[in-house]
PyMOL Python script that loads the backbone (N, CA, C, O; Angstrom):
from pymol import cmd

cmd.read_pdbstr("""\
ATOM      1  N   UNK A   1     105.698  26.126 158.054  1.00  0.00           N
ATOM      2  CA  UNK A   1     107.025  26.701 157.862  1.00  0.00           C
ATOM      3  C   UNK A   1     107.223  27.125 156.412  1.00  0.00           C
ATOM      4  O   UNK A   1     107.645  28.247 156.133  1.00  0.00           O
ATOM      5  N   UNK A   2     106.914  26.213 155.493  1.00  0.00           N
ATOM      6  CA  UNK A   2     107.076  26.544 154.077  1.00  0.00           C
ATOM      7  C   UNK A   2     106.074  27.624 153.670  1.00  0.00           C
ATOM      8  O   UNK A   2     106.373  28.472 152.830  1.00  0.00           O
ATOM      9  N   UNK A   3     104.900  27.586 154.262  1.00  0.00           N
ATOM     10  CA  UNK A   3     103.894  28.604 153.954  1.00  0.00           C
ATOM     11  C   UNK A   3     104.377  29.990 154.388  1.00  0.00           C
ATOM     12  O   UNK A   3     104.140  30.974 153.687  1.00  0.00           O
ATOM     13  N   UNK A   4     105.035  30.073 155.509  1.00  0.00           N
ATOM     14  CA  UNK A   4     105.568  31.347 155.985  1.00  0.00           C
ATOM     15  C   UNK A   4     106.662  31.860 155.061  1.00  0.00           C
ATOM     16  O   UNK A   4     106.695  33.045 154.729  1.00  0.00           O
ATOM     17  N   UNK A   5     107.556  30.973 154.645  1.00  0.00           N
ATOM     18  CA  UNK A   5     108.629  31.366 153.732  1.00  0.00           C
ATOM     19  C   UNK A   5     108.037  31.834 152.412  1.00  0.00           C
ATOM     20  O   UNK A   5     108.468  32.844 151.854  1.00  0.00           O
ATOM     21  N   UNK A   6     107.052  31.101 151.915  1.00  0.00           N
ATOM     22  CA  UNK A   6     106.399  31.468 150.662  1.00  0.00           C
ATOM     23  C   UNK A   6     105.698  32.822 150.792  1.00  0.00           C
ATOM     24  O   UNK A   6     105.742  33.642 149.875  1.00  0.00           O
ATOM     25  N   UNK A   7     105.051  33.047 151.938  1.00  0.00           N
ATOM     26  CA  UNK A   7     104.355  34.310 152.173  1.00  0.00           C
ATOM     27  C   UNK A   7     105.356  35.478 152.130  1.00  0.00           C
ATOM     28  O   UNK A   7     105.088  36.501 151.499  1.00  0.00           O
ATOM     29  N   UNK A   8     106.494  35.327 152.794  1.00  0.00           N
ATOM     30  CA  UNK A   8     107.503  36.388 152.783  1.00  0.00           C
ATOM     31  C   UNK A   8     108.108  36.577 151.394  1.00  0.00           C
ATOM     32  O   UNK A   8     108.463  37.696 151.025  1.00  0.00           O
ATOM     33  N   UNK A   9     108.229  35.516 150.630  1.00  0.00           N
ATOM     34  CA  UNK A   9     108.719  35.611 149.264  1.00  0.00           C
ATOM     35  C   UNK A   9     107.754  36.427 148.403  1.00  0.00           C
ATOM     36  O   UNK A   9     108.175  37.291 147.634  1.00  0.00           O
ATOM     37  N   UNK A  10     106.479  36.150 148.536  1.00  0.00           N
ATOM     38  CA  UNK A  10     105.472  36.888 147.774  1.00  0.00           C
ATOM     39  C   UNK A  10     105.453  38.358 148.184  1.00  0.00           C
ATOM     40  O   UNK A  10     105.358  39.244 147.335  1.00  0.00           O
ATOM     41  N   UNK A  11     105.542  38.611 149.475  1.00  0.00           N
ATOM     42  CA  UNK A  11     105.571  39.996 149.959  1.00  0.00           C
ATOM     43  C   UNK A  11     106.814  40.714 149.440  1.00  0.00           C
ATOM     44  O   UNK A  11     106.733  41.875 149.038  1.00  0.00           O
ATOM     45  N   UNK A  12     107.954  40.043 149.444  1.00  0.00           N
ATOM     46  CA  UNK A  12     109.188  40.655 148.935  1.00  0.00           C
ATOM     47  C   UNK A  12     109.106  40.962 147.450  1.00  0.00           C
ATOM     48  O   UNK A  12     109.519  42.036 147.011  1.00  0.00           O
ATOM     49  N   UNK A  13     108.578  40.030 146.680  1.00  0.00           N
ATOM     50  CA  UNK A  13     108.434  40.262 145.236  1.00  0.00           C
ATOM     51  C   UNK A  13     107.461  41.411 144.981  1.00  0.00           C
ATOM     52  O   UNK A  13     107.715  42.251 144.118  1.00  0.00           O
ATOM     53  N   UNK A  14     106.364  41.460 145.711  1.00  0.00           N
ATOM     54  CA  UNK A  14     105.395  42.548 145.556  1.00  0.00           C
ATOM     55  C   UNK A  14     106.031  43.890 145.917  1.00  0.00           C
ATOM     56  O   UNK A  14     105.784  44.893 145.247  1.00  0.00           O
ATOM     57  N   UNK A  15     106.839  43.912 146.962  1.00  0.00           N
ATOM     58  CA  UNK A  15     107.508  45.151 147.357  1.00  0.00           C
ATOM     59  C   UNK A  15     108.499  45.599 146.288  1.00  0.00           C
ATOM     60  O   UNK A  15     108.587  46.791 145.992  1.00  0.00           O
ATOM     61  N   UNK A  16     109.239  44.669 145.711  1.00  0.00           N
ATOM     62  CA  UNK A  16     110.175  45.023 144.646  1.00  0.00           C
ATOM     63  C   UNK A  16     109.449  45.557 143.416  1.00  0.00           C
ATOM     64  O   UNK A  16     109.900  46.516 142.789  1.00  0.00           O
ATOM     65  N   UNK A  17     108.321  44.933 143.072  1.00  0.00           N
ATOM     66  CA  UNK A  17     107.536  45.426 141.940  1.00  0.00           C
ATOM     67  C   UNK A  17     106.996  46.835 142.216  1.00  0.00           C
ATOM     68  O   UNK A  17     107.000  47.689 141.330  1.00  0.00           O
ATOM     69  N   UNK A  18     106.538  47.066 143.431  1.00  0.00           N
ATOM     70  CA  UNK A  18     106.030  48.389 143.792  1.00  0.00           C
ATOM     71  C   UNK A  18     107.143  49.434 143.714  1.00  0.00           C
ATOM     72  O   UNK A  18     106.919  50.543 143.228  1.00  0.00           O
ATOM     73  N   UNK A  19     108.333  49.089 144.187  1.00  0.00           N
ATOM     74  CA  UNK A  19     109.468  50.011 144.096  1.00  0.00           C
ATOM     75  C   UNK A  19     109.849  50.278 142.645  1.00  0.00           C
ATOM     76  O   UNK A  19     110.181  51.405 142.278  1.00  0.00           O
ATOM     77  N   UNK A  20     109.797  49.232 141.824  1.00  0.00           N
ATOM     78  CA  UNK A  20     110.122  49.396 140.406  1.00  0.00           C
ATOM     79  C   UNK A  20     109.144  50.355 139.741  1.00  0.00           C
ATOM     80  O   UNK A  20     109.555  51.229 138.978  1.00  0.00           O
ATOM     81  N   UNK A  21     107.875  50.201 140.020  1.00  0.00           N
ATOM     82  CA  UNK A  21     106.863  51.088 139.447  1.00  0.00           C
ATOM     83  C   UNK A  21     107.048  52.518 139.961  1.00  0.00           C
ATOM     84  O   UNK A  21     106.953  53.472 139.190  1.00  0.00           O
ATOM     85  N   UNK A  22     107.312  52.665 141.253  1.00  0.00           N
ATOM     86  CA  UNK A  22     107.493  54.002 141.825  1.00  0.00           C
ATOM     87  C   UNK A  22     108.710  54.696 141.216  1.00  0.00           C
ATOM     88  O   UNK A  22     108.644  55.878 140.879  1.00  0.00           O
ATOM     89  N   UNK A  23     109.809  53.977 141.073  1.00  0.00           N
ATOM     90  CA  UNK A  23     110.997  54.580 140.473  1.00  0.00           C
ATOM     91  C   UNK A  23     110.791  54.883 138.998  1.00  0.00           C
ATOM     92  O   UNK A  23     111.333  55.868 138.494  1.00  0.00           O
ATOM     93  N   UNK A  24     110.026  54.065 138.299  1.00  0.00           N
ATOM     94  CA  UNK A  24     109.733  54.331 136.895  1.00  0.00           C
ATOM     95  C   UNK A  24     108.908  55.608 136.745  1.00  0.00           C
ATOM     96  O   UNK A  24     109.165  56.416 135.853  1.00  0.00           O
ATOM     97  N   UNK A  25     107.931  55.784 137.605  1.00  0.00           N
ATOM     98  CA  UNK A  25     107.117  57.001 137.572  1.00  0.00           C
ATOM     99  C   UNK A  25     107.962  58.217 137.908  1.00  0.00           C
ATOM    100  O   UNK A  25     107.867  59.244 137.235  1.00  0.00           O
ATOM    101  N   UNK A  26     108.783  58.114 138.935  1.00  0.00           N
ATOM    102  CA  UNK A  26     109.640  59.237 139.329  1.00  0.00           C
ATOM    103  C   UNK A  26     110.630  59.588 138.217  1.00  0.00           C
ATOM    104  O   UNK A  26     110.874  60.765 137.955  1.00  0.00           O
ATOM    105  N   UNK A  27     111.190  58.590 137.574  1.00  0.00           N
ATOM    106  CA  UNK A  27     112.121  58.836 136.474  1.00  0.00           C
ATOM    107  C   UNK A  27     111.415  59.502 135.301  1.00  0.00           C
ATOM    108  O   UNK A  27     111.959  60.421 134.687  1.00  0.00           O
ATOM    109  N   UNK A  28     110.220  59.048 134.993  1.00  0.00           N
ATOM    110  CA  UNK A  28     109.444  59.661 133.911  1.00  0.00           C
ATOM    111  C   UNK A  28     109.111  61.118 134.192  1.00  0.00           C
ATOM    112  O   UNK A  28     109.223  61.966 133.307  1.00  0.00           O
ATOM    113  N   UNK A  29     108.707  61.406 135.412  1.00  0.00           N
ATOM    114  CA  UNK A  29     108.399  62.791 135.777  1.00  0.00           C
ATOM    115  C   UNK A  29     109.645  63.669 135.727  1.00  0.00           C
ATOM    116  O   UNK A  29     109.583  64.822 135.301  1.00  0.00           O
ATOM    117  N   UNK A  30     110.770  63.122 136.162  1.00  0.00           N
ATOM    118  CA  UNK A  30     112.012  63.876 136.109  1.00  0.00           C
ATOM    119  C   UNK A  30     112.422  64.152 134.665  1.00  0.00           C
ATOM    120  O   UNK A  30     112.892  65.245 134.351  1.00  0.00           O
ATOM    121  N   UNK A  31     112.247  63.168 133.790  1.00  0.00           N
ATOM    122  CA  UNK A  31     112.583  63.361 132.375  1.00  0.00           C
ATOM    123  C   UNK A  31     111.696  64.419 131.745  1.00  0.00           C
ATOM    124  O   UNK A  31     112.169  65.227 130.946  1.00  0.00           O
ATOM    125  N   UNK A  32     110.417  64.427 132.093  1.00  0.00           N
ATOM    126  CA  UNK A  32     109.505  65.442 131.567  1.00  0.00           C
ATOM    127  C   UNK A  32     109.904  66.819 132.081  1.00  0.00           C
ATOM    128  O   UNK A  32     109.891  67.792 131.327  1.00  0.00           O
ATOM    129  N   UNK A  33     110.258  66.906 133.359  1.00  0.00           N
ATOM    130  CA  UNK A  33     110.658  68.186 133.934  1.00  0.00           C
ATOM    131  C   UNK A  33     111.932  68.713 133.276  1.00  0.00           C
ATOM    132  O   UNK A  33     112.045  69.909 133.004  1.00  0.00           O
ATOM    133  N   UNK A  34     112.881  67.829 133.023  1.00  0.00           N
ATOM    134  CA  UNK A  34     114.126  68.250 132.387  1.00  0.00           C
ATOM    135  C   UNK A  34     113.870  68.672 130.950  1.00  0.00           C
ATOM    136  O   UNK A  34     114.490  69.621 130.471  1.00  0.00           O
ATOM    137  N   UNK A  35     112.971  67.989 130.252  1.00  0.00           N
ATOM    138  CA  UNK A  35     112.659  68.341 128.866  1.00  0.00           C
ATOM    139  C   UNK A  35     111.878  69.647 128.794  1.00  0.00           C
ATOM    140  O   UNK A  35     112.034  70.404 127.835  1.00  0.00           O
ATOM    141  N   UNK A  36     111.047  69.924 129.784  1.00  0.00           N
ATOM    142  CA  UNK A  36     110.210  71.117 129.743  1.00  0.00           C
ATOM    143  C   UNK A  36     110.928  72.355 130.271  1.00  0.00           C
ATOM    144  O   UNK A  36     110.516  73.471 129.956  1.00  0.00           O
ATOM    145  N   UNK A  37     111.960  72.199 131.044  1.00  0.00           N
ATOM    146  CA  UNK A  37     112.629  73.344 131.662  1.00  0.00           C
ATOM    147  C   UNK A  37     113.147  74.370 130.642  1.00  0.00           C
ATOM    148  O   UNK A  37     112.931  75.564 130.849  1.00  0.00           O
ATOM    149  N   UNK A  38     113.816  73.968 129.555  1.00  0.00           N
ATOM    150  CA  UNK A  38     114.267  74.978 128.587  1.00  0.00           C
ATOM    151  C   UNK A  38     113.113  75.724 127.930  1.00  0.00           C
ATOM    152  O   UNK A  38     113.217  76.922 127.666  1.00  0.00           O
ATOM    153  N   UNK A  39     112.015  75.023 127.664  1.00  0.00           N
ATOM    154  CA  UNK A  39     110.858  75.684 127.062  1.00  0.00           C
ATOM    155  C   UNK A  39     110.261  76.712 128.012  1.00  0.00           C
ATOM    156  O   UNK A  39     109.895  77.813 127.600  1.00  0.00           O
ATOM    157  N   UNK A  40     110.167  76.349 129.274  1.00  0.00           N
ATOM    158  CA  UNK A  40     109.630  77.279 130.265  1.00  0.00           C
ATOM    159  C   UNK A  40     110.554  78.485 130.403  1.00  0.00           C
ATOM    160  O   UNK A  40     110.082  79.617 130.511  1.00  0.00           O
ATOM    161  N   UNK A  41     111.846  78.258 130.401  1.00  0.00           N
ATOM    162  CA  UNK A  41     112.806  79.355 130.517  1.00  0.00           C
ATOM    163  C   UNK A  41     112.709  80.302 129.326  1.00  0.00           C
ATOM    164  O   UNK A  41     112.709  81.520 129.505  1.00  0.00           O
ATOM    165  N   UNK A  42     112.625  79.762 128.123  1.00  0.00           N
ATOM    166  CA  UNK A  42     112.503  80.604 126.926  1.00  0.00           C
ATOM    167  C   UNK A  42     111.191  81.391 126.972  1.00  0.00           C
ATOM    168  O   UNK A  42     111.165  82.579 126.651  1.00  0.00           O
ATOM    169  N   UNK A  43     110.114  80.733 127.368  1.00  0.00           N
ATOM    170  CA  UNK A  43     108.828  81.428 127.491  1.00  0.00           C
ATOM    171  C   UNK A  43     108.874  82.554 128.499  1.00  0.00           C
ATOM    172  O   UNK A  43     108.311  83.623 128.262  1.00  0.00           O
ATOM    173  N   UNK A  44     109.531  82.332 129.609  1.00  0.00           N
ATOM    174  CA  UNK A  44     109.634  83.362 130.639  1.00  0.00           C
ATOM    175  C   UNK A  44     110.446  84.557 130.137  1.00  0.00           C
ATOM    176  O   UNK A  44     110.084  85.708 130.379  1.00  0.00           O
ATOM    177  N   UNK A  45     111.547  84.274 129.435  1.00  0.00           N
ATOM    178  CA  UNK A  45     112.389  85.356 128.898  1.00  0.00           C
ATOM    179  C   UNK A  45     111.610  86.166 127.864  1.00  0.00           C
ATOM    180  O   UNK A  45     111.660  87.396 127.878  1.00  0.00           O
ATOM    181  N   UNK A  46     110.894  85.493 126.973  1.00  0.00           N
ATOM    182  CA  UNK A  46     110.092  86.205 125.972  1.00  0.00           C
ATOM    183  C   UNK A  46     109.022  87.036 126.645  1.00  0.00           C
ATOM    184  O   UNK A  46     108.783  88.174 126.242  1.00  0.00           O
ATOM    185  N   UNK A  47     108.379  86.498 127.654  1.00  0.00           N
ATOM    186  CA  UNK A  47     107.356  87.242 128.385  1.00  0.00           C
ATOM    187  C   UNK A  47     107.945  88.492 129.032  1.00  0.00           C
ATOM    188  O   UNK A  47     107.351  89.568 128.960  1.00  0.00           O
ATOM    189  N   UNK A  48     109.112  88.351 129.664  1.00  0.00           N
ATOM    190  CA  UNK A  48     109.728  89.504 130.321  1.00  0.00           C
ATOM    191  C   UNK A  48     110.149  90.567 129.303  1.00  0.00           C
ATOM    192  O   UNK A  48     110.067  91.762 129.586  1.00  0.00           O
ATOM    193  N   UNK A  49     110.594  90.143 128.137  1.00  0.00           N
ATOM    194  CA  UNK A  49     111.007  91.108 127.115  1.00  0.00           C
ATOM    195  C   UNK A  49     109.782  91.790 126.516  1.00  0.00           C
ATOM    196  O   UNK A  49     109.807  92.998 126.279  1.00  0.00           O
ATOM    197  N   UNK A  50     108.718  91.045 126.270  1.00  0.00           N
ATOM    198  CA  UNK A  50     107.543  91.580 125.589  1.00  0.00           C
ATOM    199  C   UNK A  50     106.623  92.364 126.517  1.00  0.00           C
ATOM    200  O   UNK A  50     105.863  93.210 126.045  1.00  0.00           O
ATOM    201  N   UNK A  51     106.667  92.111 127.804  1.00  0.00           N
ATOM    202  CA  UNK A  51     105.758  92.808 128.709  1.00  0.00           C
ATOM    203  C   UNK A  51     106.207  94.255 128.891  1.00  0.00           C
ATOM    204  O   UNK A  51     107.401  94.552 128.858  1.00  0.00           O
ATOM    205  N   UNK A  52     105.244  95.147 129.081  1.00  0.00           N
ATOM    206  CA  UNK A  52     105.620  96.555 129.256  1.00  0.00           C
ATOM    207  C   UNK A  52     106.405  96.774 130.544  1.00  0.00           C
ATOM    208  O   UNK A  52     106.203  96.084 131.543  1.00  0.00           O
ATOM    209  N   UNK A  53     107.284  97.727 130.495  1.00  0.00           N
ATOM    210  CA  UNK A  53     108.085  98.044 131.673  1.00  0.00           C
ATOM    211  C   UNK A  53     107.213  98.733 132.716  1.00  0.00           C
ATOM    212  O   UNK A  53     106.170  99.300 132.392  1.00  0.00           O
ATOM    213  N   UNK A  54     107.646  98.678 133.956  1.00  0.00           N
ATOM    214  CA  UNK A  54     106.856  99.285 135.028  1.00  0.00           C
ATOM    215  C   UNK A  54     106.709 100.791 134.835  1.00  0.00           C
ATOM    216  O   UNK A  54     105.672 101.362 135.176  1.00  0.00           O
ATOM    217  N   UNK A  55     107.727 101.430 134.298  1.00  0.00           N
ATOM    218  CA  UNK A  55     107.647 102.876 134.112  1.00  0.00           C
ATOM    219  C   UNK A  55     106.678 103.244 132.987  1.00  0.00           C
ATOM    220  O   UNK A  55     106.189 104.373 132.945  1.00  0.00           O
ATOM    221  N   UNK A  56     106.395 102.321 132.085  1.00  0.00           N
ATOM    222  CA  UNK A  56     105.497 102.599 130.973  1.00  0.00           C
ATOM    223  C   UNK A  56     104.042 102.319 131.314  1.00  0.00           C
ATOM    224  O   UNK A  56     103.151 102.710 130.560  1.00  0.00           O
ATOM    225  N   UNK A  57     103.786 101.660 132.417  1.00  0.00           N
ATOM    226  CA  UNK A  57     102.411 101.331 132.769  1.00  0.00           C
ATOM    227  C   UNK A  57     101.703 102.597 133.239  1.00  0.00           C
ATOM    228  O   UNK A  57     102.244 103.383 134.016  1.00  0.00           O
ATOM    229  N   UNK A  58     100.502 102.769 132.755  1.00  0.00           N
ATOM    230  CA  UNK A  58      99.692 103.919 133.125  1.00  0.00           C
ATOM    231  C   UNK A  58      98.393 103.430 133.765  1.00  0.00           C
ATOM    232  O   UNK A  58      97.803 102.450 133.309  1.00  0.00           O
ATOM    233  N   UNK A  59      97.954 104.106 134.810  1.00  0.00           N
ATOM    234  CA  UNK A  59      96.666 103.772 135.387  1.00  0.00           C
ATOM    235  C   UNK A  59      95.634 104.735 134.817  1.00  0.00           C
ATOM    236  O   UNK A  59      95.954 105.864 134.443  1.00  0.00           O
ATOM    237  N   UNK A  60      94.415 104.277 134.758  1.00  0.00           N
ATOM    238  CA  UNK A  60      93.359 105.105 134.189  1.00  0.00           C
ATOM    239  C   UNK A  60      93.005 106.224 135.159  1.00  0.00           C
ATOM    240  O   UNK A  60      93.344 106.189 136.342  1.00  0.00           O
ATOM    241  N   UNK A  61      92.322 107.203 134.619  1.00  0.00           N
ATOM    242  CA  UNK A  61      91.906 108.341 135.445  1.00  0.00           C
ATOM    243  C   UNK A  61      90.930 107.889 136.533  1.00  0.00           C
ATOM    244  O   UNK A  61      90.975 108.400 137.652  1.00  0.00           O
ATOM    245  N   UNK A  62      90.058 106.945 136.221  1.00  0.00           N
ATOM    246  CA  UNK A  62      89.106 106.437 137.211  1.00  0.00           C
ATOM    247  C   UNK A  62      89.858 105.717 138.348  1.00  0.00           C
ATOM    248  O   UNK A  62      89.500 105.866 139.516  1.00  0.00           O
ATOM    249  N   UNK A  63      90.880 104.952 138.012  1.00  0.00           N
ATOM    250  CA  UNK A  63      91.673 104.291 139.045  1.00  0.00           C
ATOM    251  C   UNK A  63      92.420 105.305 139.901  1.00  0.00           C
ATOM    252  O   UNK A  63      92.528 105.135 141.115  1.00  0.00           O
ATOM    253  N   UNK A  64      92.931 106.350 139.280  1.00  0.00           N
ATOM    254  CA  UNK A  64      93.647 107.389 140.033  1.00  0.00           C
ATOM    255  C   UNK A  64      92.717 108.084 141.006  1.00  0.00           C
ATOM    256  O   UNK A  64      93.098 108.324 142.151  1.00  0.00           O
ATOM    257  N   UNK A  65      91.476 108.420 140.571  1.00  0.00           N
ATOM    258  CA  UNK A  65      90.508 109.052 141.469  1.00  0.00           C
ATOM    259  C   UNK A  65      90.152 108.115 142.618  1.00  0.00           C
ATOM    260  O   UNK A  65      90.008 108.556 143.759  1.00  0.00           O
ATOM    261  N   UNK A  66      90.008 106.807 142.317  1.00  0.00           N
ATOM    262  CA  UNK A  66      89.668 105.846 143.369  1.00  0.00           C
ATOM    263  C   UNK A  66      90.795 105.745 144.385  1.00  0.00           C
ATOM    264  O   UNK A  66      90.549 105.676 145.589  1.00  0.00           O
ATOM    265  N   UNK A  67      92.037 105.737 143.896  1.00  0.00           N
ATOM    266  CA  UNK A  67      93.181 105.635 144.802  1.00  0.00           C
ATOM    267  C   UNK A  67      93.307 106.877 145.676  1.00  0.00           C
ATOM    268  O   UNK A  67      93.666 106.778 146.849  1.00  0.00           O
ATOM    269  N   UNK A  68      93.018 108.018 145.123  1.00  0.00           N
ATOM    270  CA  UNK A  68      93.172 109.271 145.878  1.00  0.00           C
ATOM    271  C   UNK A  68      92.007 109.535 146.825  1.00  0.00           C
ATOM    272  O   UNK A  68      92.115 110.391 147.704  1.00  0.00           O
ATOM    273  N   UNK A  69      90.916 108.832 146.668  1.00  0.00           N
ATOM    274  CA  UNK A  69      89.765 109.087 147.544  1.00  0.00           C
ATOM    275  C   UNK A  69      89.896 108.357 148.862  1.00  0.00           C
ATOM    276  O   UNK A  69      89.015 108.462 149.716  1.00  0.00           O
TER     277      UNK A  69
END
""", "prot")
cmd.dss("prot")
cmd.show_as("cartoon", "prot")
cmd.util.cbc("prot")
cmd.orient("prot")
């Protein structure tokens, strides 16, 4: 009887520790994502501003001949 109670106590403590570790990892990943989001947004905006517009893109003569063939 006492062995069964002790077994369930150990299982419960192990489950709580596993949940604590899982929540700690999830919280850490969320904090990294929140910290990185502004950097990613700024990078995307700079990329969109610096990249050539679609109307300015030119295809080479060889590509044009290939497309028309």
